[in-house]
MARRO-905700 format. One record per residue: residue number from 1; residue in three letters; x, y, z of N, C-alpha, C, O, CB in turn. Coordinates in pm, whole numbers, m for minus. Glycine has a CB too. Layout:
MARRO-905700
num	residuo	nx	ny	nz	cax	cay	caz	cx	cy	cz	ox	oy	oz	cbx	cby	cbz
NUM	ALA	X	Y	Z	X	Y	Z	X	Y	Z	X	Y	Z	X	Y	Z $
...
This chain:
MARRO-905700
num	residuo	nx	ny	nz	cax	cay	caz	cx	cy	cz	ox	oy	oz	cbx	cby	cbz
1	MET	8587	7735	10347	8719	7796	10321	8702	7917	10235	8619	7920	10144	8815	7698	10254 $
2	ASN	8782	8020	10266	8787	8141	10187	8923	8166	10131	9023	8138	10197	8745	8258	10267 $
3	LYS	8930	8219	10011	9054	8253	9951	9071	8407	9970	8980	8485	9942	9058	8209	9799 $
4	VAL	9185	8446	10016	9217	8591	10033	9351	8617	9960	9435	8530	9940	9226	8633	10191 $
5	VAL	9360	8744	9925	9480	8792	9855	9558	8879	9951	9503	8975	10004	9444	8871	9725 $
6	VAL	9685	8846	9974	9766	8915	10078	9892	8981	10009	9966	8917	9934	9811	8811	10193 $
7	ARG	9910	9107	10040	10034	9172	9989	10109	9225	10114	10054	9294	10200	10001	9294	9882 $
8	LEU	10240	9187	10119	10327	9226	10227	10409	9348	10179	10456	9351	10065	10418	9107	10271 $
9	TYR	10425	9444	10264	10498	9567	10223	10625	9588	10307	10636	9551	10424	10407	9691	10237 $
10	ALA	10719	9650	10235	10845	9690	10303	10915	9572	10374	10941	9468	10313	10816	9800	10405 $
11	SER	10945	9590	10503	11024	9491	10575	10946	9360	10598	11007	9258	10631	11070	9549	10709 $
12	LEU	10818	9361	10582	10739	9236	10602	10761	9137	10496	10730	9020	10516	10595	9265	10610 $
13	ARG	10815	9178	10379	10839	9082	10268	10939	8978	10306	10942	8872	10243	10889	9155	10143 $
14	LYS	11023	9001	10408	11122	8906	10444	11056	8773	10492	11120	8668	10488	11213	8964	10551 $
15	TYR	10929	8778	10536	10867	8658	10579	10822	8569	10465	10803	8449	10481	10752	8690	10665 $
16	HIS	10804	8633	10344	10768	8550	10227	10835	8622	10107	10771	8701	10038	10604	8535	10208 $
17	PRO	10957	8593	10086	11035	8669	9983	10976	8661	9845	11005	8749	9763	11176	8619	9977 $
18	ALA	10895	8560	9812	10833	8554	9683	10726	8659	9665	10678	8679	9553	10776	8419	9661 $
19	SER	10686	8727	9773	10579	8827	9759	10638	8967	9735	10642	9050	9826	10489	8827	9885 $
20	ASP	10682	8990	9613	10735	9123	9583	10615	9212	9546	10499	9171	9558	10843	9118	9466 $
21	THR	10645	9332	9501	10535	9429	9476	10446	9387	9366	10332	9433	9360	10588	9565	9444 $
22	ASN	10490	9299	9276	10410	9257	9167	10333	9121	9190	10252	9078	9108	10498	9247	9049 $
23	LYS	10364	9059	9301	10309	8925	9325	10244	8921	9462	10310	8948	9562	10420	8818	9314 $
24	ALA	10120	8888	9470	10051	8871	9597	10047	8723	9633	10064	8633	9551	9909	8929	9590 $
25	LEU	10023	8706	9762	10004	8561	9809	9852	8533	9803	9772	8616	9845	10063	8536	9965 $
26	ILE	9816	8419	9752	9677	8375	9755	9669	8265	9860	9732	8160	9846	9628	8324	9613 $
27	ILE	9589	8289	9966	9588	8193	10082	9444	8151	10106	9350	8230	10098	9650	8258	10214 $
28	GLU	9433	8023	10135	9301	7977	10180	9296	7981	10331	9388	7936	10400	9270	7834	10128 $
29	VAL	9188	8036	10380	9171	8045	10531	9038	7993	10567	8948	7987	10484	9185	8193	10585 $
30	GLY	9023	7952	10696	8901	7904	10745	8791	8013	10751	8820	8132	10742	8924	7845	10879 $
31	ASP	8670	7971	10766	8554	8064	10764	8554	8160	10887	8495	8268	10881	8421	7982	10761 $
32	LYS	8618	8121	10995	8622	8212	11112	8758	8281	11136	8788	8328	11246	8584	8135	11236 $
33	THR	8838	8284	11030	8973	8342	11041	8962	8495	11042	8890	8558	10965	9066	8294	10922 $
34	ASN	9042	8550	11140	9050	8697	11142	9197	8738	11112	9281	8651	11092	9002	8756	11283 $
35	LEU	9227	8866	11110	9358	8910	11069	9467	8862	11167	9578	8831	11122	9359	9063	11058 $
36	ARG	9442	8855	11289	9540	8799	11385	9571	8656	11353	9689	8619	11354	9488	8809	11529 $
37	ASP	9469	8569	11323	9491	8437	11281	9577	8428	11154	9662	8340	11142	9361	8370	11261 $
38	LEU	9554	8517	11063	9634	8520	10936	9777	8547	10965	9864	8486	10903	9581	8626	10838 $
39	LEU	9808	8635	11056	9949	8661	11098	10011	8536	11152	10124	8501	11119	9957	8773	11204 $
40	ASN	9934	8467	11238	9990	8345	11290	10015	8245	11184	10116	8175	11189	9904	8288	11392 $
41	GLU	9925	8232	11086	9944	8136	10980	10062	8169	10893	10131	8080	10843	9821	8128	10896 $
42	LEU	10086	8298	10874	10206	8346	10794	10330	8350	10869	10436	8371	10810	10184	8481	10741 $
43	LYS	10324	8328	11003	10437	8336	11091	10501	8473	11099	10623	8484	11109	10536	8240	11050 $
44	ILE	10419	8575	11096	10461	8715	11106	10428	8758	11250	10313	8750	11293	10388	8808	10995 $
45	PRO	10533	8806	11327	10510	8851	11460	10415	8976	11462	10430	9069	11383	10644	8884	11527 $
46	ARG	10322	8973	11551	10217	9080	11559	10285	9217	11576	10239	9315	11517	10116	9054	11680 $
47	GLU	10392	9225	11653	10454	9361	11681	10522	9417	11552	10568	9532	11551	10563	9350	11799 $
48	GLU	10529	9337	11447	10594	9390	11324	10493	9443	11222	10531	9494	11117	10681	9280	11258 $
49	VAL	10362	9430	11254	10257	9482	11171	10189	9602	11238	10137	9594	11350	10156	9372	11140 $
50	HIS	10193	9713	11164	10133	9836	11223	9998	9870	11164	9909	9921	11232	10227	9955	11204 $
51	ILE	9983	9841	11037	9860	9872	10963	9802	9748	10892	9873	9677	10821	9887	9984	10859 $
52	PHE	9672	9724	10913	9606	9618	10839	9506	9691	10744	9419	9766	10788	9532	9512	10938 $
53	MET	9521	9666	10616	9422	9724	10522	9348	9604	10463	9410	9504	10424	9491	9815	10405 $
54	VAL	9220	9614	10457	9132	9512	10397	9035	9581	10299	8949	9660	10337	9052	9433	10509 $
55	ASN	9053	9545	10171	8967	9608	10063	8973	9758	10067	8872	9827	10050	8819	9564	10077 $
56	GLY	9095	9810	10092	9117	9955	10084	9080	10030	10214	9086	10153	10217	9037	10011	9969 $
57	LYS	9040	9956	10323	9001	10022	10448	9094	9972	10561	9137	9856	10561	8846	9993	10484 $
58	TRP	9124	10059	10653	9202	10029	10768	9113	9949	10864	9004	9993	10899	9258	10160	10834 $
59	GLU	9161	9828	10908	9085	9742	10995	9166	9699	11113	9288	9707	11110	9036	9623	10922 $
60	GLY	9100	9654	11219	9168	9601	11338	9198	9451	11317	9149	9385	11225	9080	9624	11466 $
61	GLU	9286	9400	11413	9328	9261	11398	9215	9160	11423	9233	9042	11393	9442	9233	11493 $
62	ASP	9099	9203	11478	8988	9113	11502	8895	9099	11382	8798	9024	11384	8909	9159	11620 $
63	TYR	8929	9176	11275	8841	9177	11158	8830	9040	11094	8931	8980	11060	8891	9276	11058 $
64	PRO	8707	8990	11076	8691	8854	11016	8706	8859	10866	8649	8945	10799	8554	8793	11051 $
65	LEU	8783	8765	10815	8813	8766	10669	8701	8694	10593	8640	8599	10643	8952	8697	10638 $
66	GLY	8677	8741	10474	8578	8683	10386	8639	8647	10251	8747	8693	10214	8462	8778	10367 $
67	ASP	8566	8563	10178	8619	8520	10047	8644	8640	9955	8558	8726	9936	8522	8422	9978 $
68	GLY	8768	8642	9897	8801	8749	9805	8860	8874	9864	8896	8966	9792	8685	8786	9734 $
69	ASP	8871	8878	9999	8927	8998	10063	9067	9021	10010	9141	8926	9984	8928	8985	10220 $
70	ARG	9101	9148	9994	9238	9191	9952	9298	9253	10071	9244	9350	10123	9238	9292	9830 $
71	ILE	9407	9203	10116	9475	9244	10248	9610	9301	10216	9686	9242	10139	9491	9120	10349 $
72	GLY	9641	9413	10273	9769	9473	10276	9822	9481	10416	9752	9530	10504	9765	9607	10213 $
73	LEU	9946	9434	10440	10005	9440	10572	10128	9529	10567	10213	9515	10479	10041	9300	10624 $
74	PHE	10135	9623	10664	10237	9727	10656	10304	9733	10792	10236	9724	10895	10176	9867	10614 $
75	PRO	10439	9748	10794	10512	9762	10917	10506	9908	10966	10461	9997	10893	10657	9716	10899 $
76	PRO	10553	9931	11091	10565	10075	11132	10659	10144	11031	10754	10085	10980	10624	10090	11283 $
77	ILE	10626	10269	11006	10707	10344	10908	10776	10456	10983	10715	10538	11051	10618	10400	10789 $
78	GLY	10906	10454	10967	10988	10558	11031	11024	10668	10933	11008	10653	10812	11116	10497	11090 $
79	GLY	11070	10774	10986	11111	10886	10898	11144	11010	10981	11123	11012	11102	10999	10919	10795 $
80	GLY	11192	11108	10917	11228	11216	10993	11231	11344	10918	11262	11449	10975	11351	11190	11053 $
């Protein structure tokens, strides 16, 4: 098992209201868990996540998670 730190940003916070900007989720995941699996575990629809950041780098949903990884999940950002 690996422990990862997850921060949800903007509209994704509605899936875990306790995860505000000052509080991250600490989650235990299996050794073969990737970012897609993490979304399923958190019950966040894939189409609502546009950017996956792991340890400060942009990663794809197939990225395998390791112990201590810091994950940021971001929705699509609109603007004009």
